Structure formats: C-alpha cells, structure tokens
MIKE-995615 format. One record per residue (C-alpha): x negated, y negated, z negated; residue number from 1. Coordinates in steps of 0.5 Angstrom, whole numbers, always signed. Layout:
<pts>
{xx=X, yy=Y, zz=Z, n=NUM}
...
</pts>
This chain:
<pts>
{xx=-180, yy=-90, zz=-139, n=1}
{xx=-176, yy=-89, zz=-146, n=2}
{xx=-170, yy=-85, zz=-147, n=3}
{xx=-166, yy=-87, zz=-154, n=4}
{xx=-160, yy=-82, zz=-157, n=5}
{xx=-154, yy=-86, zz=-160, n=6}
{xx=-150, yy=-81, zz=-164, n=7}
{xx=-142, yy=-83, zz=-163, n=8}
{xx=-140, yy=-77, zz=-168, n=9}
{xx=-142, yy=-70, zz=-169, n=10}
{xx=-140, yy=-68, zz=-162, n=11}
{xx=-141, yy=-74, zz=-157, n=12}
{xx=-147, yy=-78, zz=-156, n=13}
{xx=-150, yy=-83, zz=-151, n=14}
{xx=-157, yy=-83, zz=-148, n=15}
{xx=-160, yy=-90, zz=-146, n=16}
{xx=-166, yy=-90, zz=-140, n=17}
{xx=-169, yy=-95, zz=-139, n=18}
{xx=-174, yy=-96, zz=-134, n=19}
{xx=-179, yy=-101, zz=-132, n=20}
{xx=-182, yy=-103, zz=-125, n=21}
{xx=-189, yy=-100, zz=-127, n=22}
{xx=-185, yy=-93, zz=-127, n=23}
{xx=-184, yy=-93, zz=-120, n=24}
{xx=-187, yy=-99, zz=-116, n=25}
{xx=-193, yy=-95, zz=-114, n=26}
{xx=-190, yy=-89, zz=-111, n=27}
{xx=-184, yy=-93, zz=-108, n=28}
{xx=-190, yy=-97, zz=-105, n=29}
{xx=-193, yy=-91, zz=-102, n=30}
{xx=-187, yy=-88, zz=-99, n=31}
{xx=-186, yy=-94, zz=-96, n=32}
{xx=-193, yy=-94, zz=-93, n=33}
{xx=-192, yy=-87, zz=-90, n=34}
{xx=-185, yy=-89, zz=-88, n=35}
{xx=-189, yy=-96, zz=-84, n=36}
{xx=-195, yy=-90, zz=-81, n=37}
{xx=-189, yy=-86, zz=-78, n=38}
{xx=-183, yy=-91, zz=-76, n=39}
{xx=-181, yy=-92, zz=-69, n=40}
{xx=-179, yy=-99, zz=-68, n=41}
{xx=-178, yy=-102, zz=-61, n=42}
{xx=-182, yy=-108, zz=-60, n=43}
{xx=-187, yy=-105, zz=-65, n=44}
{xx=-193, yy=-100, zz=-63, n=45}
{xx=-193, yy=-94, zz=-68, n=46}
{xx=-196, yy=-96, zz=-75, n=47}
{xx=-195, yy=-103, zz=-73, n=48}
{xx=-189, yy=-105, zz=-76, n=49}
{xx=-189, yy=-110, zz=-81, n=50}
{xx=-188, yy=-108, zz=-88, n=51}
{xx=-182, yy=-113, zz=-90, n=52}
{xx=-178, yy=-110, zz=-85, n=53}
{xx=-180, yy=-103, zz=-88, n=54}
{xx=-177, yy=-105, zz=-94, n=55}
{xx=-172, yy=-108, zz=-91, n=56}
{xx=-169, yy=-102, zz=-88, n=57}
{xx=-171, yy=-97, zz=-93, n=58}
{xx=-173, yy=-100, zz=-99, n=59}
{xx=-167, yy=-99, zz=-103, n=60}
{xx=-166, yy=-93, zz=-102, n=61}
{xx=-173, yy=-90, zz=-104, n=62}
{xx=-172, yy=-94, zz=-110, n=63}
{xx=-166, yy=-91, zz=-112, n=64}
{xx=-168, yy=-84, zz=-110, n=65}
{xx=-174, yy=-85, zz=-115, n=66}
{xx=-171, yy=-88, zz=-120, n=67}
{xx=-166, yy=-82, zz=-120, n=68}
{xx=-172, yy=-77, zz=-120, n=69}
{xx=-174, yy=-81, zz=-126, n=70}
{xx=-168, yy=-80, zz=-129, n=71}
{xx=-167, yy=-73, zz=-129, n=72}
{xx=-174, yy=-72, zz=-131, n=73}
{xx=-174, yy=-76, zz=-136, n=74}
{xx=-167, yy=-73, zz=-140, n=75}
{xx=-169, yy=-66, zz=-138, n=76}
{xx=-176, yy=-68, zz=-142, n=77}
{xx=-172, yy=-71, zz=-147, n=78}
{xx=-167, yy=-66, zz=-149, n=79}
{xx=-172, yy=-61, zz=-149, n=80}
{xx=-177, yy=-64, zz=-154, n=81}
{xx=-171, yy=-66, zz=-159, n=82}
{xx=-168, yy=-59, zz=-158, n=83}
{xx=-161, yy=-61, zz=-156, n=84}
{xx=-155, yy=-56, zz=-154, n=85}
{xx=-151, yy=-60, zz=-150, n=86}
{xx=-144, yy=-57, zz=-146, n=87}
{xx=-143, yy=-59, zz=-139, n=88}
{xx=-148, yy=-64, zz=-136, n=89}
{xx=-150, yy=-71, zz=-138, n=90}
{xx=-145, yy=-76, zz=-135, n=91}
{xx=-148, yy=-83, zz=-133, n=92}
{xx=-143, yy=-89, zz=-135, n=93}
{xx=-140, yy=-93, zz=-129, n=94}
{xx=-144, yy=-99, zz=-128, n=95}
{xx=-142, yy=-103, zz=-121, n=96}
{xx=-147, yy=-108, zz=-122, n=97}
{xx=-154, yy=-106, zz=-123, n=98}
{xx=-159, yy=-111, zz=-121, n=99}
{xx=-164, yy=-107, zz=-118, n=100}
{xx=-169, yy=-113, zz=-118, n=101}
{xx=-169, yy=-113, zz=-125, n=102}
{xx=-176, yy=-111, zz=-129, n=103}
{xx=-172, yy=-106, zz=-133, n=104}
{xx=-167, yy=-102, zz=-131, n=105}
{xx=-162, yy=-99, zz=-136, n=106}
{xx=-157, yy=-93, zz=-135, n=107}
{xx=-153, yy=-90, zz=-140, n=108}
{xx=-150, yy=-83, zz=-140, n=109}
{xx=-145, yy=-79, zz=-144, n=110}
{xx=-147, yy=-73, zz=-147, n=111}
{xx=-142, yy=-67, zz=-150, n=112}
{xx=-146, yy=-63, zz=-156, n=113}
{xx=-145, yy=-56, zz=-157, n=114}
{xx=-142, yy=-55, zz=-164, n=115}
{xx=-146, yy=-52, zz=-170, n=116}
{xx=-142, yy=-46, zz=-174, n=117}
{xx=-143, yy=-40, zz=-177, n=118}
{xx=-141, yy=-33, zz=-174, n=119}
{xx=-138, yy=-27, zz=-179, n=120}
{xx=-139, yy=-21, zz=-176, n=121}
{xx=-135, yy=-17, zz=-181, n=122}
{xx=-128, yy=-19, zz=-181, n=123}
{xx=-123, yy=-18, zz=-187, n=124}
{xx=-119, yy=-13, zz=-183, n=125}
{xx=-122, yy=-7, zz=-180, n=126}
{xx=-123, yy=-7, zz=-173, n=127}
{xx=-121, yy=+1, zz=-169, n=128}
{xx=-127, yy=+4, zz=-166, n=129}
{xx=-124, yy=+9, zz=-162, n=130}
{xx=-127, yy=+16, zz=-161, n=131}
{xx=-124, yy=+20, zz=-156, n=132}
{xx=-125, yy=+28, zz=-156, n=133}
{xx=-125, yy=+32, zz=-150, n=134}
{xx=-119, yy=+37, zz=-153, n=135}
{xx=-118, yy=+45, zz=-151, n=136}
{xx=-112, yy=+42, zz=-146, n=137}
{xx=-117, yy=+37, zz=-143, n=138}
{xx=-122, yy=+43, zz=-141, n=139}
{xx=-118, yy=+48, zz=-140, n=140}
{xx=-115, yy=+44, zz=-134, n=141}
{xx=-122, yy=+41, zz=-132, n=142}
{xx=-124, yy=+49, zz=-131, n=143}
{xx=-118, yy=+50, zz=-127, n=144}
{xx=-119, yy=+44, zz=-123, n=145}
{xx=-126, yy=+46, zz=-122, n=146}
{xx=-125, yy=+54, zz=-120, n=147}
{xx=-119, yy=+51, zz=-115, n=148}
{xx=-123, yy=+46, zz=-112, n=149}
{xx=-129, yy=+51, zz=-110, n=150}
{xx=-124, yy=+57, zz=-109, n=151}
{xx=-122, yy=+60, zz=-102, n=152}
{xx=-115, yy=+59, zz=-98, n=153}
{xx=-111, yy=+65, zz=-97, n=154}
{xx=-105, yy=+64, zz=-93, n=155}
{xx=-98, yy=+64, zz=-96, n=156}
{xx=-91, yy=+66, zz=-95, n=157}
{xx=-87, yy=+61, zz=-99, n=158}
{xx=-89, yy=+54, zz=-102, n=159}
{xx=-91, yy=+53, zz=-109, n=160}
{xx=-94, yy=+47, zz=-113, n=161}
{xx=-100, yy=+49, zz=-112, n=162}
{xx=-99, yy=+50, zz=-104, n=163}
{xx=-103, yy=+46, zz=-98, n=164}
{xx=-98, yy=+45, zz=-93, n=165}
{xx=-100, yy=+44, zz=-85, n=166}
{xx=-94, yy=+40, zz=-83, n=167}
{xx=-93, yy=+37, zz=-75, n=168}
{xx=-89, yy=+31, zz=-76, n=169}
{xx=-85, yy=+29, zz=-69, n=170}
{xx=-80, yy=+23, zz=-68, n=171}
{xx=-80, yy=+21, zz=-60, n=172}
{xx=-77, yy=+15, zz=-60, n=173}
{xx=-82, yy=+12, zz=-65, n=174}
{xx=-89, yy=+16, zz=-62, n=175}
{xx=-90, yy=+20, zz=-67, n=176}
{xx=-93, yy=+27, zz=-66, n=177}
{xx=-98, yy=+28, zz=-72, n=178}
{xx=-101, yy=+35, zz=-76, n=179}
{xx=-103, yy=+34, zz=-82, n=180}
{xx=-104, yy=+37, zz=-89, n=181}
{xx=-100, yy=+35, zz=-96, n=182}
{xx=-99, yy=+38, zz=-103, n=183}
{xx=-92, yy=+38, zz=-107, n=184}
{xx=-95, yy=+32, zz=-111, n=185}
{xx=-95, yy=+27, zz=-105, n=186}
{xx=-88, yy=+28, zz=-104, n=187}
{xx=-83, yy=+23, zz=-108, n=188}
{xx=-76, yy=+24, zz=-106, n=189}
{xx=-74, yy=+30, zz=-110, n=190}
{xx=-69, yy=+32, zz=-104, n=191}
{xx=-76, yy=+33, zz=-100, n=192}
{xx=-79, yy=+37, zz=-105, n=193}
{xx=-73, yy=+41, zz=-106, n=194}
{xx=-73, yy=+43, zz=-98, n=195}
{xx=-80, yy=+44, zz=-97, n=196}
{xx=-80, yy=+49, zz=-103, n=197}
{xx=-75, yy=+53, zz=-100, n=198}
{xx=-78, yy=+53, zz=-93, n=199}
{xx=-83, yy=+58, zz=-90, n=200}
{xx=-88, yy=+58, zz=-84, n=201}
{xx=-85, yy=+56, zz=-78, n=202}
{xx=-78, yy=+53, zz=-80, n=203}
{xx=-76, yy=+46, zz=-78, n=204}
{xx=-74, yy=+40, zz=-83, n=205}
{xx=-71, yy=+34, zz=-82, n=206}
{xx=-73, yy=+29, zz=-87, n=207}
{xx=-73, yy=+21, zz=-87, n=208}
{xx=-79, yy=+16, zz=-88, n=209}
{xx=-76, yy=+13, zz=-93, n=210}
{xx=-78, yy=+14, zz=-100, n=211}
{xx=-82, yy=+21, zz=-97, n=212}
{xx=-89, yy=+20, zz=-100, n=213}
{xx=-91, yy=+17, zz=-106, n=214}
{xx=-96, yy=+13, zz=-103, n=215}
{xx=-96, yy=+9, zz=-97, n=216}
{xx=-103, yy=+11, zz=-95, n=217}
{xx=-101, yy=+18, zz=-95, n=218}
{xx=-95, yy=+16, zz=-90, n=219}
{xx=-99, yy=+12, zz=-85, n=220}
{xx=-104, yy=+19, zz=-85, n=221}
{xx=-98, yy=+24, zz=-84, n=222}
{xx=-96, yy=+20, zz=-78, n=223}
{xx=-102, yy=+18, zz=-75, n=224}
{xx=-101, yy=+11, zz=-76, n=225}
{xx=-104, yy=+4, zz=-79, n=226}
{xx=-101, yy=+2, zz=-86, n=227}
{xx=-99, yy=-3, zz=-83, n=228}
{xx=-94, yy=+0, zz=-78, n=229}
{xx=-91, yy=+4, zz=-83, n=230}
{xx=-90, yy=-1, zz=-89, n=231}
{xx=-82, yy=-2, zz=-87, n=232}
{xx=-81, yy=+4, zz=-83, n=233}
{xx=-75, yy=+8, zz=-84, n=234}
{xx=-73, yy=+14, zz=-79, n=235}
{xx=-72, yy=+21, zz=-79, n=236}
{xx=-78, yy=+26, zz=-78, n=237}
{xx=-78, yy=+32, zz=-75, n=238}
{xx=-83, yy=+37, zz=-79, n=239}
{xx=-84, yy=+44, zz=-77, n=240}
{xx=-88, yy=+48, zz=-82, n=241}
{xx=-94, yy=+51, zz=-79, n=242}
{xx=-98, yy=+53, zz=-85, n=243}
{xx=-98, yy=+55, zz=-92, n=244}
{xx=-104, yy=+56, zz=-96, n=245}
{xx=-105, yy=+57, zz=-103, n=246}
{xx=-112, yy=+56, zz=-107, n=247}
{xx=-115, yy=+63, zz=-110, n=248}
{xx=-119, yy=+60, zz=-116, n=249}
{xx=-127, yy=+62, zz=-115, n=250}
{xx=-130, yy=+67, zz=-120, n=251}
{xx=-133, yy=+63, zz=-126, n=252}
{xx=-140, yy=+66, zz=-124, n=253}
{xx=-147, yy=+64, zz=-124, n=254}
{xx=-147, yy=+62, zz=-116, n=255}
{xx=-141, yy=+57, zz=-117, n=256}
{xx=-145, yy=+55, zz=-124, n=257}
{xx=-152, yy=+54, zz=-120, n=258}
{xx=-148, yy=+50, zz=-115, n=259}
{xx=-144, yy=+45, zz=-120, n=260}
{xx=-151, yy=+44, zz=-124, n=261}
{xx=-157, yy=+46, zz=-121, n=262}
{xx=-160, yy=+53, zz=-121, n=263}
{xx=-159, yy=+56, zz=-129, n=264}
{xx=-157, yy=+50, zz=-132, n=265}
{xx=-151, yy=+53, zz=-134, n=266}
{xx=-150, yy=+61, zz=-135, n=267}
{xx=-143, yy=+62, zz=-138, n=268}
{xx=-136, yy=+59, zz=-139, n=269}
{xx=-138, yy=+58, zz=-145, n=270}
{xx=-144, yy=+53, zz=-143, n=271}
{xx=-140, yy=+50, zz=-138, n=272}
{xx=-134, yy=+48, zz=-143, n=273}
{xx=-140, yy=+45, zz=-147, n=274}
{xx=-143, yy=+41, zz=-141, n=275}
{xx=-136, yy=+39, zz=-138, n=276}
{xx=-135, yy=+36, zz=-146, n=277}
{xx=-142, yy=+32, zz=-146, n=278}
{xx=-140, yy=+29, zz=-139, n=279}
{xx=-133, yy=+28, zz=-141, n=280}
{xx=-135, yy=+25, zz=-148, n=281}
{xx=-140, yy=+20, zz=-144, n=282}
{xx=-135, yy=+17, zz=-139, n=283}
{xx=-130, yy=+17, zz=-146, n=284}
{xx=-136, yy=+13, zz=-149, n=285}
{xx=-136, yy=+7, zz=-143, n=286}
{xx=-128, yy=+7, zz=-145, n=287}
{xx=-129, yy=+6, zz=-152, n=288}
{xx=-134, yy=+2, zz=-152, n=289}
{xx=-131, yy=-3, zz=-147, n=290}
{xx=-125, yy=-3, zz=-152, n=291}
{xx=-129, yy=-4, zz=-158, n=292}
{xx=-133, yy=-10, zz=-154, n=293}
{xx=-126, yy=-13, zz=-152, n=294}
{xx=-123, yy=-13, zz=-159, n=295}
{xx=-129, yy=-15, zz=-163, n=296}
{xx=-129, yy=-21, zz=-158, n=297}
{xx=-122, yy=-23, zz=-159, n=298}
{xx=-123, yy=-23, zz=-166, n=299}
{xx=-129, yy=-27, zz=-166, n=300}
{xx=-126, yy=-32, zz=-162, n=301}
{xx=-120, yy=-32, zz=-167, n=302}
{xx=-124, yy=-33, zz=-173, n=303}
{xx=-130, yy=-37, zz=-171, n=304}
{xx=-127, yy=-44, zz=-172, n=305}
{xx=-131, yy=-50, zz=-169, n=306}
{xx=-128, yy=-56, zz=-165, n=307}
{xx=-131, yy=-58, zz=-158, n=308}
{xx=-132, yy=-64, zz=-154, n=309}
{xx=-126, yy=-63, zz=-151, n=310}
{xx=-125, yy=-71, zz=-148, n=311}
{xx=-132, yy=-70, zz=-145, n=312}
{xx=-131, yy=-64, zz=-143, n=313}
{xx=-125, yy=-65, zz=-139, n=314}
{xx=-128, yy=-71, zz=-136, n=315}
{xx=-134, yy=-67, zz=-133, n=316}
{xx=-130, yy=-62, zz=-131, n=317}
{xx=-126, yy=-68, zz=-127, n=318}
{xx=-132, yy=-71, zz=-124, n=319}
{xx=-137, yy=-65, zz=-123, n=320}
{xx=-134, yy=-62, zz=-117, n=321}
{xx=-134, yy=-62, zz=-110, n=322}
{xx=-129, yy=-68, zz=-110, n=323}
{xx=-126, yy=-71, zz=-116, n=324}
{xx=-119, yy=-68, zz=-119, n=325}
{xx=-114, yy=-71, zz=-123, n=326}
{xx=-114, yy=-73, zz=-130, n=327}
{xx=-108, yy=-68, zz=-131, n=328}
{xx=-112, yy=-62, zz=-127, n=329}
{xx=-118, yy=-63, zz=-130, n=330}
{xx=-114, yy=-62, zz=-137, n=331}
{xx=-111, yy=-56, zz=-134, n=332}
{xx=-118, yy=-53, zz=-132, n=333}
{xx=-121, yy=-54, zz=-139, n=334}
{xx=-115, yy=-51, zz=-142, n=335}
{xx=-116, yy=-44, zz=-138, n=336}
{xx=-123, yy=-45, zz=-139, n=337}
{xx=-124, yy=-46, zz=-146, n=338}
{xx=-123, yy=-39, zz=-150, n=339}
{xx=-129, yy=-37, zz=-145, n=340}
{xx=-133, yy=-43, zz=-147, n=341}
{xx=-132, yy=-41, zz=-154, n=342}
{xx=-134, yy=-35, zz=-154, n=343}
{xx=-140, yy=-36, zz=-149, n=344}
{xx=-142, yy=-40, zz=-156, n=345}
{xx=-141, yy=-35, zz=-160, n=346}
{xx=-144, yy=-30, zz=-156, n=347}
{xx=-150, yy=-34, zz=-155, n=348}
{xx=-151, yy=-35, zz=-163, n=349}
{xx=-150, yy=-28, zz=-164, n=350}
{xx=-156, yy=-27, zz=-159, n=351}
{xx=-160, yy=-32, zz=-162, n=352}
{xx=-159, yy=-30, zz=-169, n=353}
{xx=-160, yy=-23, zz=-169, n=354}
{xx=-165, yy=-23, zz=-163, n=355}
{xx=-162, yy=-20, zz=-159, n=356}
{xx=-165, yy=-22, zz=-152, n=357}
{xx=-167, yy=-18, zz=-147, n=358}
{xx=-175, yy=-17, zz=-144, n=359}
{xx=-176, yy=-15, zz=-137, n=360}
{xx=-180, yy=-9, zz=-138, n=361}
{xx=-173, yy=-7, zz=-142, n=362}
{xx=-168, yy=-10, zz=-136, n=363}
{xx=-173, yy=-5, zz=-131, n=364}
{xx=-172, yy=+1, zz=-135, n=365}
{xx=-165, yy=+0, zz=-136, n=366}
{xx=-165, yy=-1, zz=-128, n=367}
{xx=-168, yy=+5, zz=-127, n=368}
{xx=-164, yy=+10, zz=-132, n=369}
{xx=-158, yy=+7, zz=-128, n=370}
{xx=-162, yy=+9, zz=-122, n=371}
{xx=-163, yy=+16, zz=-124, n=372}
{xx=-156, yy=+17, zz=-125, n=373}
{xx=-154, yy=+16, zz=-119, n=374}
{xx=-159, yy=+19, zz=-115, n=375}
{xx=-157, yy=+26, zz=-120, n=376}
{xx=-150, yy=+25, zz=-117, n=377}
{xx=-153, yy=+27, zz=-110, n=378}
{xx=-157, yy=+33, zz=-113, n=379}
{xx=-164, yy=+29, zz=-114, n=380}
{xx=-165, yy=+31, zz=-121, n=381}
{xx=-172, yy=+29, zz=-122, n=382}
{xx=-174, yy=+23, zz=-118, n=383}
{xx=-181, yy=+22, zz=-118, n=384}
{xx=-183, yy=+16, zz=-122, n=385}
{xx=-186, yy=+12, zz=-117, n=386}
{xx=-181, yy=+12, zz=-112, n=387}
{xx=-176, yy=+10, zz=-118, n=388}
{xx=-181, yy=+4, zz=-119, n=389}
{xx=-180, yy=+2, zz=-112, n=390}
{xx=-173, yy=+2, zz=-112, n=391}
{xx=-172, yy=-1, zz=-118, n=392}
{xx=-177, yy=-7, zz=-116, n=393}
{xx=-173, yy=-8, zz=-110, n=394}
{xx=-166, yy=-8, zz=-114, n=395}
{xx=-170, yy=-14, zz=-119, n=396}
{xx=-172, yy=-18, zz=-113, n=397}
{xx=-164, yy=-20, zz=-112, n=398}
{xx=-162, yy=-25, zz=-117, n=399}
{xx=-155, yy=-22, zz=-116, n=400}
{xx=-157, yy=-16, zz=-118, n=401}
{xx=-161, yy=-18, zz=-124, n=402}
{xx=-156, yy=-22, zz=-126, n=403}
{xx=-151, yy=-17, zz=-126, n=404}
{xx=-156, yy=-11, zz=-129, n=405}
{xx=-157, yy=-17, zz=-135, n=406}
{xx=-150, yy=-17, zz=-137, n=407}
{xx=-149, yy=-10, zz=-137, n=408}
{xx=-155, yy=-9, zz=-141, n=409}
{xx=-153, yy=-15, zz=-146, n=410}
{xx=-146, yy=-11, zz=-147, n=411}
{xx=-150, yy=-5, zz=-149, n=412}
{xx=-154, yy=-9, zz=-154, n=413}
{xx=-147, yy=-12, zz=-157, n=414}
{xx=-143, yy=-6, zz=-157, n=415}
{xx=-150, yy=-3, zz=-161, n=416}
{xx=-150, yy=-9, zz=-165, n=417}
{xx=-143, yy=-9, zz=-167, n=418}
{xx=-142, yy=-1, zz=-168, n=419}
{xx=-148, yy=-3, zz=-174, n=420}
{xx=-145, yy=-9, zz=-177, n=421}
{xx=-138, yy=-11, zz=-176, n=422}
{xx=-132, yy=-8, zz=-181, n=423}
{xx=-130, yy=-2, zz=-176, n=424}
{xx=-125, yy=+4, zz=-178, n=425}
{xx=-126, yy=+11, zz=-173, n=426}
{xx=-120, yy=+13, zz=-170, n=427}
{xx=-121, yy=+20, zz=-166, n=428}
{xx=-116, yy=+22, zz=-161, n=429}
{xx=-115, yy=+26, zz=-155, n=430}
{xx=-115, yy=+22, zz=-148, n=431}
{xx=-108, yy=+23, zz=-147, n=432}
{xx=-106, yy=+19, zz=-154, n=433}
{xx=-112, yy=+14, zz=-153, n=434}
{xx=-109, yy=+12, zz=-146, n=435}
{xx=-102, yy=+12, zz=-149, n=436}
{xx=-104, yy=+8, zz=-156, n=437}
{xx=-109, yy=+3, zz=-152, n=438}
{xx=-105, yy=+2, zz=-145, n=439}
{xx=-98, yy=+4, zz=-147, n=440}
{xx=-98, yy=+9, zz=-141, n=441}
</pts>
C-alpha cells in the first residue's frame, strides 16, 4: 500500500491511497475459507460448499471491508508519521466506477489542514481583571443572616418585614384548603403587602391569586397545588392569619461558632468575619476568574487572524452526520461553529507552546481536592486518604467525569497562565458594583 500527499494550497491537500492485491488477497481468502467452514447452504453438507459459490456470495463484501480497513489504518499512520494536523476527517472523493477486480485500487481523499499562526497573549489594550472585595456592608448582612437563621422563633402581635406568617388559605370552589408559612419578601402585589402588614393574628383577608406571589412555585405550594394547575389561575382567596412569628437573632457565641465551623475553629466575632471574608473571596475568585477567561478568550479570537479551509469544513459538515444535509444547512452550521473552532485551535496552540498539558497524577489530585470540598460541606473535614483515593478512583473510571474534570483543570491552568502573561489591569470593587458593571443588574 502506498499513500501520497498532494498539496492543493496552504489549507487543503489530497491523499492518494494505492492498494495492491497482495495487500489484502491472503486476508480475504482466509476469511472466505472460514465462511466456507460455517456456511449453511441447502444441498451441501456443512463445510463442503464450493468455494466459487462462497466467493460469489460473500467475496465482494469481504473485499470491500478489508480494503476499507487498510485505507483507514494507512491514512491514520500516514498522518501520524507526517505529523499532519487536520480539521474534520478525510473525505473520500466520489468515484462511482471503482473496478474491484483491478490489480491496483486507487482512492483519493480530501484533507482540510489546520492553519499555522502565532498567538500574541499580551493584547495592546489591557483587559480588566476584577478583584471583588467583601466590604463591611456585605459582612454585616451575612452576620445578620447567620444570626437570624440560627435564632429562635418568637410569637408576635404584628407583621414586620422579617416576620414569618402562617396562613390558612381557602377557596371552596377551587378546592383550596391549605396551611402555609410565608414572608413578605415572597409577596409581589404592593396592595397585598400593605394589607398583610396591617393585619394581626386571627384577621381574615380576601386577596386575589393574580400577581400575589413573585414566584409561581410559591403560589403552588401555598395553595397545595402543582405549578401547572396555578399557571393561569385568577381567583379570590380567603386568607386567615393563623400566626405571626419573628426570628430572634442567635447570640454570636462559641456555641454558634462551633455549630458553623467545628469546635474552636472560630472563637470570636472578629474571627467569624475573617472566615466569612475568606469564604467570600474564594467564591468571588471563581466568578472573576470565569469573567477573565471569557474576556481573554474573546480578545484572542478577535486579535488572532488566520484562514480556515471553510469550503472543506462546510462539505465535511454536510456529509459527516447521521444523514446528509443541504449545502445551505451546512453553511449555516459552519457559521455557528466557526468562532468555537477558532478558539479550540488558539487554545490548543497555547497549551502546546507553553506545556500546559495535564498529567494523570495532577488530574487525580485535582479530583481529590474537589471531593474534599464536597465532603467538608457535609461536616467531614478530615477524610481518610485511603477513602479519598477510593472515591477518586471511582470518579475517574467514568470517562464523562474525566472529561469534565480535565476541562475544569485546564480552565484553571489557562486562567493562571493568563494572570501571569496577559496584559491585565486590576480593578477592585464590591460585589454589588461588580454585578452592576458586568451584568448591568
């Protein structure tokens, strides 16, 4: 077998694969002999069917199958030996007149070649790297939330903004008779908020379901119904105020600190605030790292210019699916996929040029780190190393999980690389200002 490459241009090439009878004849004969041993043909004993009949019935199919195997292995070996980076897969040039009895079979395949390009990590214009700080206002709110969450409920005469209100909701015609507990935060209609704030235990109100709650799920739970049942519901409800309770904040003492973080891990409100700051910074870093990755990616795709074998890729998209699609559909699919393909090539070059590849042990340690974080959420702060190894081994036996972990770890590696090498300017701001600036919320 012989494989020869012909360069069409910098992004396109052809492979001519020549296969001689000697490349496949013995293999085909062996397969047909095995067929003969097991063939059941009326009028002949098993193993005694004439070879001519076997060849007539199965010869062409076996020949084609063996030739295709040779083609696949031949092209694969050639691409590896020549270190050819291709896009998509080789596409056979259509030939409706193959003479399968010829001494030499020739096949031509089109190749789309990956472009050669350089990546400039440092952009001319600096990219903003956000640093979110946990300000006093945020920490005050977190401490207040914790104190309320772990506080105790005490009966109240009047409804306040922080009250939990127990209601009995009825509408006989609609089959509603349900008890629920709500907060004013969940109420959508201002008129309803006003009426409930003015009420006291034992009062009965009449309110409409229309725009009563901000969330349909809360309305469904309040009425004891499925969400689908309340989607377009517009009825009046008879609502009795059965009870009003307020949360009395818990004391910021050692008992609470131990409950939150484990025995003696935190010993004062000052240490509590330091711990909350540390946890918040970790969460903020994940958000700012993702923002940085997105912004650098966008900049690299925009600034790194190279051509792609668009005609070849469009053809490959058209014919490589489960069923062939039209030229127009393939062109539309290519247009949607082009930016992603460009970044895949850019990312691949950055990884290769800067040796950012992931080693197995590195991936395993990363998986164990994530497992430890998850276990800590359930109070298991010091898991046994053997247990961690066992869980990590089970996780990494799942190929989908391995792929997900590789993507996560590579993102972390790329972010670290960009922080060191990209042209960045740091901007420090509060979380609220970050959300407003980045998301316009």
